[in-house]
C-alpha positions as CSV (number, residue, x, y, z in Angstrom):
1,M,113.7,87.8,100.8
2,Q,116.9,87.7,102.8
3,K,117.0,89.1,106.4
4,P,117.2,92.9,106.3
5,D,119.5,95.0,108.5
6,S,117.0,97.8,108.7
7,L,113.3,98.7,108.2
8,I,112.4,101.9,106.5
9,F,108.7,102.8,107.0
10,D,106.4,105.0,105.1
11,M,104.3,107.1,107.6
12,D,100.7,107.9,106.4
13,G,98.8,104.7,105.7
14,T,101.5,102.5,107.2
15,L,102.0,103.7,110.8
16,W,99.0,106.0,111.2
17,D,95.9,107.6,109.6
18,A,95.9,111.4,110.1
19,V,93.8,112.3,107.0
20,D,91.1,114.0,109.1
21,T,93.7,116.3,110.6
22,Y,95.3,116.9,107.2
23,A,91.9,117.8,105.7
24,E,91.1,120.2,108.6
25,S,94.4,122.0,108.0
26,W,93.4,122.7,104.4
27,N,89.8,123.6,105.2
28,V,90.6,126.0,108.1
29,I,92.9,128.0,105.9
30,F,90.5,128.0,103.0
31,R,87.8,129.4,105.3
32,E,90.1,132.0,106.7
33,M,91.2,133.1,103.2
34,E,87.6,132.9,101.9
35,I,88.5,130.4,99.2
36,D,85.5,128.3,98.1
37,I,87.2,124.9,98.3
38,T,86.4,122.1,100.7
39,V,88.8,119.1,101.0
40,T,87.0,115.9,102.1
41,R,88.5,112.9,103.7
42,E,87.6,110.8,100.7
43,V,89.4,113.0,98.2
44,L,92.5,113.5,100.4
45,A,92.8,109.8,101.2
46,K,93.3,109.1,97.5
47,M,96.3,111.5,97.4
48,V,98.1,110.2,100.5
49,G,101.6,109.4,99.6
50,M,101.8,111.8,96.7
51,E,104.5,114.5,96.6
52,G,103.2,117.9,97.7
53,R,103.4,119.5,94.3
54,K,101.0,116.9,92.9
55,V,98.6,117.2,95.8
56,I,98.3,121.0,95.5
57,G,97.7,120.7,91.8
58,H,94.7,118.4,92.4
59,I,93.3,120.5,95.3
60,M,93.8,123.9,93.7
61,P,93.6,123.3,89.9
62,D,92.5,126.9,89.1
63,F,95.4,128.6,90.8
64,D,98.9,129.2,89.4
65,D,101.8,127.4,90.9
66,E,103.1,130.4,92.8
67,K,99.8,130.8,94.6
68,R,99.4,127.1,95.3
69,Q,102.9,127.0,96.9
70,A,102.1,130.1,99.0
71,I,98.8,128.6,100.3
72,Y,100.5,125.2,100.8
73,A,103.1,126.8,103.0
74,I,100.4,128.4,105.2
75,V,98.5,125.1,105.4
76,N,101.6,123.3,106.5
77,E,102.3,125.9,109.2
78,R,98.7,125.3,110.5
79,R,99.2,121.6,110.2
80,R,102.2,121.8,112.5
81,T,99.9,123.4,115.1
82,L,96.9,121.0,114.6
83,L,98.8,117.7,114.6
84,P,99.9,117.8,118.2
85,Q,96.3,118.7,119.2
86,M,94.3,116.5,116.9
87,G,96.8,113.7,116.2
88,G,95.6,110.8,114.2
89,I,94.9,107.1,114.5
90,L,97.8,104.8,115.2
91,Y,97.2,101.5,113.4
92,D,96.7,98.4,115.6
93,G,99.9,96.8,116.6
94,V,102.2,99.7,115.8
95,K,102.6,100.9,119.4
96,E,103.5,97.3,120.5
97,G,105.4,96.2,117.4
98,L,107.9,99.1,116.9
99,P,109.7,98.6,120.2
100,Q,110.1,94.9,119.4
101,L,111.4,95.5,115.9
102,A,113.8,98.2,117.2
103,E,115.5,95.7,119.3
104,K,116.5,93.7,116.2
105,Y,116.6,96.3,113.4
106,S,117.4,100.0,112.8
107,I,114.1,101.7,112.2
108,F,113.6,104.7,109.9
109,I,110.6,106.7,108.7
110,L,110.6,108.1,105.2
111,S,107.6,110.0,103.9
112,N,106.5,112.4,101.1
113,C,105.2,114.9,103.7
114,A,106.4,118.4,104.5
115,K,109.5,119.1,106.6
116,G,108.8,118.7,110.3
117,I,105.7,116.5,110.0
118,I,107.5,113.2,110.7
119,R,109.0,114.6,113.9
120,L,105.5,115.8,115.1
121,F,104.2,112.3,114.4
122,I,107.1,110.7,116.4
123,D,106.5,113.0,119.3
124,W,102.7,112.5,119.3
125,A,103.1,108.7,119.1
126,G,105.8,108.6,121.8
127,I,108.2,106.4,119.7
128,D,111.3,108.6,119.5
129,E,113.5,106.1,121.3
130,H,112.8,103.5,118.7
131,I,113.5,105.6,115.5
132,T,117.1,105.8,114.2
133,D,116.4,108.6,111.7
134,E,113.7,110.1,109.6
135,L,113.5,111.9,106.2
136,A,110.7,113.9,104.7
137,H,110.2,114.9,101.0
138,G,110.0,118.5,102.2
139,V,113.6,118.5,103.4
140,N,115.1,118.2,99.9
141,F,112.1,117.8,97.5
142,M,113.6,114.6,96.1
143,P,111.6,111.4,95.3
144,K,111.5,108.5,97.6
145,N,113.9,106.4,95.7
146,H,116.6,109.1,96.1
147,N,115.9,109.5,99.8
148,I,115.9,105.7,100.4
149,K,119.4,105.6,98.9
150,L,120.3,108.7,100.9
151,L,119.4,107.0,104.1
152,M,121.4,104.0,103.0
153,E,124.5,106.1,102.4
154,Q,124.2,108.1,105.5
155,H,123.7,105.1,107.8
156,G,125.7,102.4,106.0
157,L,122.6,100.3,105.4
158,K,123.4,97.1,103.4
159,N,120.1,95.4,103.2
160,P,117.1,97.6,104.0
161,V,113.5,97.1,103.0
162,Y,110.9,99.8,102.4
163,I,107.5,99.3,104.0
164,G,104.5,101.2,102.5
165,D,100.9,101.1,101.4
166,T,100.7,102.4,97.9
167,A,101.7,101.4,94.3
168,G,104.0,104.5,94.3
169,D,105.8,103.1,97.3
170,G,106.5,99.9,95.4
171,E,107.7,101.7,92.3
172,E,110.1,103.9,94.4
173,S,111.4,100.9,96.2
174,R,112.2,99.2,92.9
175,K,114.0,102.3,91.6
176,A,116.1,102.3,94.8
177,G,116.8,98.6,94.4
178,V,115.4,97.5,97.7
179,P,112.6,95.0,98.5
180,F,109.1,96.4,99.0
181,V,106.9,95.2,101.9
182,F,103.2,96.1,101.2
183,V,100.7,96.7,104.0
184,S,97.2,96.2,102.7
185,Y,95.4,98.1,105.5
186,G,96.5,101.6,104.3
187,F,95.2,103.8,101.5
188,G,96.5,102.1,98.4
189,D,96.6,98.8,96.5
190,T,99.3,97.1,94.4
191,D,100.4,93.7,93.3
192,N,104.0,94.9,93.0
193,Y,105.5,93.7,96.3
194,D,107.9,91.2,97.7
195,I,105.8,90.3,100.7
196,K,102.4,91.5,102.0
197,F,100.9,91.9,105.4
198,D,97.3,92.6,106.3
199,D,98.1,94.0,109.8
200,F,101.1,95.4,111.7
201,T,101.1,92.5,114.2
202,S,101.7,90.0,111.4
203,L,104.5,92.2,110.0
204,T,106.1,92.3,113.5
205,E,105.9,88.6,114.0
206,Y,107.4,87.9,110.6
207,F,110.4,90.2,111.0
208,M,111.0,89.1,114.6
209,G,111.1,85.5,113.4
210,L,113.8,86.0,110.7
């Protein structure tokens, strides 16, 4: 893999773990609406990285799409309130590694989350000065391969890599025509990668050494 000019990071499972907060945002709304559904961490962790429409289909299989979308909008509003309060767990090495990487590369975050969630994460983690731009699925409802290419066009990126933790991340990277860097400490598993790291510190050391 040749030296990249930019690093595009997935968020959930790559930079942090906020599954407990995400689950609570579902459960608090279900309790308020008296809907007999409980979302557990174990169930939600398996869906991290999926586009919202797929997630709500799994969580609310007995509801029609209109009702799913309506409830999902309410959940995301509550999530925007809960995230600054509850936060998540920043993976080891991220807080120290991102400032180093930002000295050498343009840093982006691209996630399949709702609009506004990446910004809440950036503010919570205190990493705004290190991030060139971010793009969420909820902005345009397009797949990651489209949004990777969109970031490339908008910022003139010639040789980016996408860094993520799921097989879907690898597939979307291939469709976008960019190398895929797999981090094994997240929520998924795959053999479809160009290079793999078991922790963020090793990733930082590798890219700082190129």
